[in-house]
ZADO-1210 file (C-alpha; in nm, 4 decimals, padded with zeros to 6 digits):
<atoms>
<atom x="01.6720" y="-06.9348" z="05.0494" code="MET" pos="1"/>
<atom x="01.3745" y="-06.7111" z="05.1374" code="ILE" pos="2"/>
<atom x="01.6092" y="-06.4214" z="05.2114" code="TRP" pos="3"/>
<atom x="01.7717" y="-06.4622" z="04.8726" code="LEU" pos="4"/>
<atom x="01.4315" y="-06.4493" z="04.7013" code="LEU" pos="5"/>
<atom x="01.3365" y="-06.1390" z="04.9019" code="ILE" pos="6"/>
<atom x="01.6650" y="-05.9665" z="04.8125" code="VAL" pos="7"/>
<atom x="01.6252" y="-06.0598" z="04.4443" code="LEU" pos="8"/>
<atom x="01.2646" y="-05.9361" z="04.4530" code="GLY" pos="9"/>
<atom x="01.3703" y="-05.6026" z="04.6036" code="VAL" pos="10"/>
<atom x="01.6542" y="-05.5676" z="04.3500" code="VAL" pos="11"/>
<atom x="01.4105" y="-05.6494" z="04.0687" code="PHE" pos="12"/>
<atom x="01.1644" y="-05.3836" z="04.1935" code="LEU" pos="13"/>
<atom x="01.4420" y="-05.1231" z="04.2210" code="VAL" pos="14"/>
<atom x="01.5555" y="-05.2004" z="03.8646" code="VAL" pos="15"/>
<atom x="01.1961" y="-05.1734" z="03.7371" code="ILE" pos="16"/>
<atom x="01.1526" y="-04.8426" z="03.9209" code="TRP" pos="17"/>
<atom x="01.4855" y="-04.7152" z="03.7850" code="PHE" pos="18"/>
<atom x="01.3905" y="-04.8023" z="03.4257" code="VAL" pos="19"/>
<atom x="01.0442" y="-04.6492" z="03.4667" code="ALA" pos="20"/>
<atom x="01.1828" y="-04.3204" z="03.6010" code="VAL" pos="21"/>
<atom x="01.4519" y="-04.3041" z="03.3320" code="TYR" pos="22"/>
<atom x="01.1980" y="-04.3705" z="03.0539" code="ASN" pos="23"/>
<atom x="00.9622" y="-04.1128" z="03.2008" code="SER" pos="24"/>
<atom x="01.2375" y="-03.8497" z="03.2004" code="LEU" pos="25"/>
<atom x="01.3326" y="-03.9323" z="02.8407" code="VAL" pos="26"/>
<atom x="00.9664" y="-03.9106" z="02.7339" code="ARG" pos="27"/>
<atom x="00.9286" y="-03.5689" z="02.8983" code="LYS" pos="28"/>
<atom x="01.2534" y="-03.4434" z="02.7458" code="ARG" pos="29"/>
<atom x="01.1301" y="-03.5503" z="02.4016" code="LYS" pos="30"/>
<atom x="00.8034" y="-03.3644" z="02.4631" code="ARG" pos="31"/>
<atom x="01.0021" y="-03.0487" z="02.5406" code="VAL" pos="32"/>
<atom x="01.2066" y="-03.0935" z="02.2229" code="GLU" pos="33"/>
<atom x="00.8881" y="-03.1506" z="02.0224" code="ASN" pos="34"/>
<atom x="00.7179" y="-02.8450" z="02.1693" code="SER" pos="35"/>
<atom x="01.0251" y="-02.6365" z="02.0798" code="TRP" pos="36"/>
<atom x="01.0110" y="-02.7689" z="01.7234" code="SER" pos="37"/>
<atom x="00.6445" y="-02.6631" z="01.7060" code="GLN" pos="38"/>
<atom x="00.7500" y="-02.3100" z="01.8005" code="ILE" pos="39"/>
<atom x="01.0247" y="-02.3350" z="01.5407" code="ASP" pos="40"/>
<atom x="00.7719" y="-02.4187" z="01.2667" code="VAL" pos="41"/>
<atom x="00.5635" y="-02.1113" z="01.3502" code="GLN" pos="42"/>
<atom x="00.8725" y="-01.8907" z="01.3785" code="LEU" pos="43"/>
<atom x="00.9863" y="-02.0071" z="01.0347" code="LYS" pos="44"/>
<atom x="00.6466" y="-01.9107" z="00.8971" code="ARG" pos="45"/>
<atom x="00.6797" y="-01.5671" z="01.0592" code="ARG" pos="46"/>
<atom x="01.0343" y="-01.5270" z="00.9265" code="HIS" pos="47"/>
<atom x="00.9081" y="-01.6026" z="00.5751" code="ASP" pos="48"/>
<atom x="00.6206" y="-01.3531" z="00.6025" code="LEU" pos="49"/>
<atom x="00.8281" y="-01.0592" z="00.7262" code="ILE" pos="50"/>
<atom x="01.0240" y="-00.9856" z="00.4047" code="PRO" pos="51"/>
<atom x="00.6995" y="-00.9881" z="00.2032" code="ASN" pos="52"/>
<atom x="00.5344" y="-00.7552" z="00.4511" code="LEU" pos="53"/>
<atom x="00.8299" y="-00.5174" z="00.4695" code="VAL" pos="54"/>
<atom x="00.8547" y="-00.5010" z="00.0896" code="ASN" pos="55"/>
<atom x="00.4818" y="-00.4349" z="00.0609" code="SER" pos="56"/>
<atom x="00.4817" y="-00.1446" z="00.3057" code="VAL" pos="57"/>
<atom x="00.8145" y="00.0188" z="00.2133" code="LYS" pos="58"/>
<atom x="00.6608" y="00.2556" z="-00.0378" code="GLY" pos="59"/>
<atom x="00.3910" y="00.3722" z="00.2008" code="TYR" pos="60"/>
<atom x="00.6093" y="00.4112" z="00.5060" code="MET" pos="61"/>
<atom x="00.8843" y="00.6423" z="00.3833" code="LYS" pos="62"/>
<atom x="00.9051" y="00.8139" z="00.7211" code="PHE" pos="63"/>
<atom x="00.9172" y="00.4904" z="00.9242" code="GLU" pos="64"/>
<atom x="01.2524" y="00.3623" z="00.7995" code="LYS" pos="65"/>
<atom x="01.3757" y="00.3141" z="01.1572" code="GLU" pos="66"/>
<atom x="01.0854" y="00.0790" z="01.2366" code="THR" pos="67"/>
<atom x="01.1360" y="-00.1211" z="00.9175" code="LEU" pos="68"/>
<atom x="01.5105" y="-00.1436" z="00.9808" code="ASP" pos="69"/>
<atom x="01.4436" y="-00.2667" z="01.3367" code="ALA" pos="70"/>
<atom x="01.2157" y="-00.5424" z="01.2042" code="VAL" pos="71"/>
<atom x="01.4679" y="-00.6477" z="00.9395" code="ILE" pos="72"/>
<atom x="01.7545" y="-00.6449" z="01.1907" code="SER" pos="73"/>
<atom x="01.5566" y="-00.8412" z="01.4508" code="ALA" pos="74"/>
<atom x="01.4547" y="-01.0970" z="01.1873" code="ARG" pos="75"/>
<atom x="01.8182" y="-01.1433" z="01.0844" code="ALA" pos="76"/>
<atom x="01.9180" y="-01.2119" z="01.4460" code="LYS" pos="77"/>
<atom x="01.6298" y="-01.4553" z="01.4915" code="ALA" pos="78"/>
<atom x="01.7091" y="-01.6501" z="01.1750" code="VAL" pos="79"/>
<atom x="02.0794" y="-01.6776" z="01.2562" code="SER" pos="80"/>
<atom x="02.0150" y="-01.9549" z="01.5088" code="GLY" pos="81"/>
<atom x="02.2294" y="-02.0319" z="01.8097" code="GLY" pos="82"/>
<atom x="02.1378" y="-02.1881" z="02.1406" code="SER" pos="83"/>
<atom x="01.7792" y="-02.2026" z="02.2647" code="ILE" pos="84"/>
<atom x="01.8589" y="-01.9178" z="02.5045" code="GLN" pos="85"/>
<atom x="01.9950" y="-01.6996" z="02.2206" code="ASP" pos="86"/>
<atom x="01.6977" y="-01.7791" z="01.9998" code="ARG" pos="87"/>
<atom x="01.4525" y="-01.7004" z="02.2791" code="LEU" pos="88"/>
<atom x="01.6125" y="-01.3581" z="02.3215" code="LYS" pos="89"/>
<atom x="01.6226" y="-01.2871" z="01.9463" code="ALA" pos="90"/>
<atom x="01.2595" y="-01.3903" z="01.9002" code="GLU" pos="91"/>
<atom x="01.1603" y="-01.1625" z="02.1863" code="GLY" pos="92"/>
<atom x="01.3298" y="-00.8708" z="02.0123" code="GLU" pos="93"/>
<atom x="01.1553" y="-00.9611" z="01.6867" code="LEU" pos="94"/>
<atom x="00.8183" y="-00.9701" z="01.8632" code="SER" pos="95"/>
<atom x="00.8815" y="-00.6213" z="01.9993" code="GLY" pos="96"/>
<atom x="00.9822" y="-00.4875" z="01.6575" code="ALA" pos="97"/>
<atom x="00.6726" y="-00.6413" z="01.4988" code="LEU" pos="98"/>
<atom x="00.4538" y="-00.4846" z="01.7669" code="SER" pos="99"/>
<atom x="00.5956" y="-00.1443" z="01.6771" code="ARG" pos="100"/>
<atom x="00.5355" y="-00.2163" z="01.3076" code="LEU" pos="101"/>
<atom x="00.1729" y="-00.3079" z="01.3770" code="LEU" pos="102"/>
<atom x="00.1291" y="00.0162" z="01.5725" code="ALA" pos="103"/>
<atom x="00.2755" y="00.2157" z="01.2831" code="VAL" pos="104"/>
<atom x="00.0501" y="00.0291" z="01.0426" code="PHE" pos="105"/>
<atom x="-00.2516" y="00.1775" z="01.2210" code="GLU" pos="106"/>
<atom x="-00.1327" y="00.5322" z="01.1369" code="ARG" pos="107"/>
<atom x="-00.1428" y="00.4776" z="00.7598" code="TYR" pos="108"/>
<atom x="-00.4954" y="00.4532" z="00.6154" code="PRO" pos="109"/>
<atom x="-00.3579" y="00.3834" z="00.2681" code="GLU" pos="110"/>
<atom x="-00.1828" y="00.0746" z="00.4090" code="LEU" pos="111"/>
<atom x="-00.5058" y="-00.0499" z="00.5605" code="LYS" pos="112"/>
<atom x="-00.6781" y="-00.0176" z="00.2235" code="SER" pos="113"/>
<atom x="-00.4104" y="-00.2209" z="00.0410" code="SER" pos="114"/>
<atom x="-00.5465" y="-00.5718" z="-00.0085" code="GLU" pos="115"/>
<atom x="-00.1980" y="-00.7271" z="-00.0278" code="ARG" pos="116"/>
<atom x="-00.0828" y="-00.5611" z="00.2956" code="VAL" pos="117"/>
<atom x="-00.4093" y="-00.6490" z="00.4705" code="ALA" pos="118"/>
<atom x="-00.3683" y="-01.0133" z="00.3688" code="GLN" pos="119"/>
<atom x="-00.0085" y="-01.0218" z="00.4920" code="LEU" pos="120"/>
<atom x="-00.1082" y="-00.8533" z="00.8196" code="MET" pos="121"/>
<atom x="-00.3849" y="-01.1095" z="00.8690" code="GLU" pos="122"/>
<atom x="-00.1392" y="-01.3947" z="00.8083" code="GLU" pos="123"/>
<atom x="00.1097" y="-01.2360" z="01.0470" code="LEU" pos="124"/>
<atom x="-00.1563" y="-01.1901" z="01.3152" code="THR" pos="125"/>
<atom x="-00.2656" y="-01.5529" z="01.2757" code="THR" pos="126"/>
<atom x="00.0964" y="-01.6663" z="01.2959" code="THR" pos="127"/>
<atom x="00.1565" y="-01.4548" z="01.6067" code="GLU" pos="128"/>
<atom x="-00.1453" y="-01.6214" z="01.7716" code="ASN" pos="129"/>
<atom x="-00.0065" y="-01.9642" z="01.6831" code="ARG" pos="130"/>
<atom x="00.3333" y="-01.8673" z="01.8221" code="ILE" pos="131"/>
<atom x="00.1703" y="-01.7506" z="02.1454" code="THR" pos="132"/>
<atom x="-00.0089" y="-02.0840" z="02.1829" code="TYR" pos="133"/>
<atom x="00.3074" y="-02.2808" z="02.0976" code="ALA" pos="134"/>
<atom x="00.5085" y="-02.0800" z="02.3532" code="ARG" pos="135"/>
<atom x="00.2500" y="-02.1467" z="02.6203" code="GLN" pos="136"/>
<atom x="00.2549" y="-02.5192" z="02.5394" code="PHE" pos="137"/>
<atom x="00.6362" y="-02.5173" z="02.5435" code="TYR" pos="138"/>
<atom x="00.6458" y="-02.3467" z="02.8845" code="ASN" pos="139"/>
<atom x="00.3933" y="-02.5945" z="03.0257" code="ASP" pos="140"/>
<atom x="00.5985" y="-02.8853" z="02.8939" code="THR" pos="141"/>
<atom x="00.9243" y="-02.7369" z="03.0262" code="VAL" pos="142"/>
<atom x="00.7672" y="-02.6856" z="03.3681" code="MET" pos="143"/>
<atom x="00.6625" y="-03.0529" z="03.3877" code="LYS" pos="144"/>
<atom x="01.0010" y="-03.1740" z="03.2675" code="TYR" pos="145"/>
<atom x="01.2065" y="-02.9442" z="03.4930" code="ASN" pos="146"/>
<atom x="00.9912" y="-03.0385" z="03.7914" code="THR" pos="147"/>
<atom x="01.0424" y="-03.4088" z="03.7171" code="SER" pos="148"/>
<atom x="01.4199" y="-03.3878" z="03.7067" code="ILE" pos="149"/>
<atom x="01.4382" y="-03.1804" z="04.0240" code="GLU" pos="150"/>
<atom x="01.2046" y="-03.3905" z="04.2397" code="MET" pos="151"/>
<atom x="01.3303" y="-03.6511" z="04.4806" code="PHE" pos="152"/>
<atom x="01.4172" y="-03.9346" z="04.4022" code="PRO" pos="153"/>
<atom x="01.4102" y="-03.8662" z="04.0236" code="ASN" pos="154"/>
<atom x="01.6877" y="-03.6115" z="04.0702" code="ASN" pos="155"/>
<atom x="01.9369" y="-03.8940" z="04.1365" code="PHE" pos="156"/>
<atom x="01.8652" y="-04.0615" z="03.8041" code="ILE" pos="157"/>
<atom x="01.8510" y="-03.7261" z="03.6249" code="ALA" pos="158"/>
<atom x="02.1927" y="-03.6249" z="03.7553" code="SER" pos="159"/>
<atom x="02.3427" y="-03.9679" z="03.6775" code="MET" pos="160"/>
<atom x="02.2383" y="-03.9420" z="03.3132" code="PHE" pos="161"/>
<atom x="02.2951" y="-03.5698" z="03.2623" code="GLY" pos="162"/>
<atom x="01.9372" y="-03.4481" z="03.2289" code="PHE" pos="163"/>
<atom x="01.9492" y="-03.0673" z="03.2266" code="LYS" pos="164"/>
<atom x="01.6734" y="-02.8129" z="03.2772" code="THR" pos="165"/>
<atom x="01.5365" y="-02.6208" z="02.9808" code="TYR" pos="166"/>
<atom x="01.4808" y="-02.2430" z="02.9842" code="PRO" pos="167"/>
<atom x="01.1320" y="-02.0956" z="02.9820" code="PHE" pos="168"/>
<atom x="01.0164" y="-01.8719" z="02.6999" code="PHE" pos="169"/>
<atom x="00.9778" y="-01.5344" z="02.8740" code="GLU" pos="170"/>
<atom x="00.8470" y="-01.2042" z="02.7471" code="ALA" pos="171"/>
<atom x="01.1194" y="-00.9478" z="02.6806" code="PRO" pos="172"/>
<atom x="01.1450" y="-00.6607" z="02.9281" code="GLU" pos="173"/>
<atom x="00.9985" y="-00.4133" z="02.6761" code="LYS" pos="174"/>
<atom x="00.6818" y="-00.6222" z="02.6485" code="GLU" pos="175"/>
<atom x="00.6450" y="-00.6395" z="03.0283" code="LYS" pos="176"/>
<atom x="00.6182" y="-00.2627" z="03.0599" code="GLU" pos="177"/>
<atom x="00.2729" y="-00.1202" z="03.1210" code="THR" pos="178"/>
<atom x="00.1534" y="00.0476" z="02.8023" code="PRO" pos="179"/>
<atom x="00.0890" y="00.4179" z="02.8224" code="LYS" pos="180"/>
<atom x="-00.2624" y="00.5105" z="02.7183" code="VAL" pos="181"/>
<atom x="-00.3470" y="00.8692" z="02.6299" code="ASP" pos="182"/>
<atom x="-00.7180" y="00.9320" z="02.5839" code="LEU" pos="183"/>
<atom x="-00.6937" y="01.3095" z="02.5596" code="SER" pos="184"/>
<atom x="-00.8179" y="01.4583" z="02.2354" code="PHE" pos="185"/>
</atoms>
């Protein structure tokens, strides 16, 4: 009789542990999904700002058509959707194109003096800062989740129920390059 109670107690503890680990993995997966949706909200805001900005600067930047076309093309790719991996790549390209646009913006004093363009640039800069924070939060959440599903003994439950790792949001190769600074006058 005692052995039966001990066996039932051990089985009960294993079931409780199993449920706790499973629920923990689900909670972490939902946090990853939520953190991605927070990035998505900020990216949507950026996608909405870009056409206004491009239209506002078109007249001033007659000689920068290539830069404007790159921004428009990158935005189109980013908006088109796809898997998380595809969207991460497209958003990286858009970030690079926007960086080039911001650099070009600095070369046009008449753009800087335009109140409408300055307002849009301020909104875009604020949005970029929010995106940076959201990406950092997403990567932190992904790291915790991926670590949880790969650690022993959680990895058994994770594999039984098909928990998969999520990709990290990484900077595109162009953004990893060391910028060239020329201080000669």
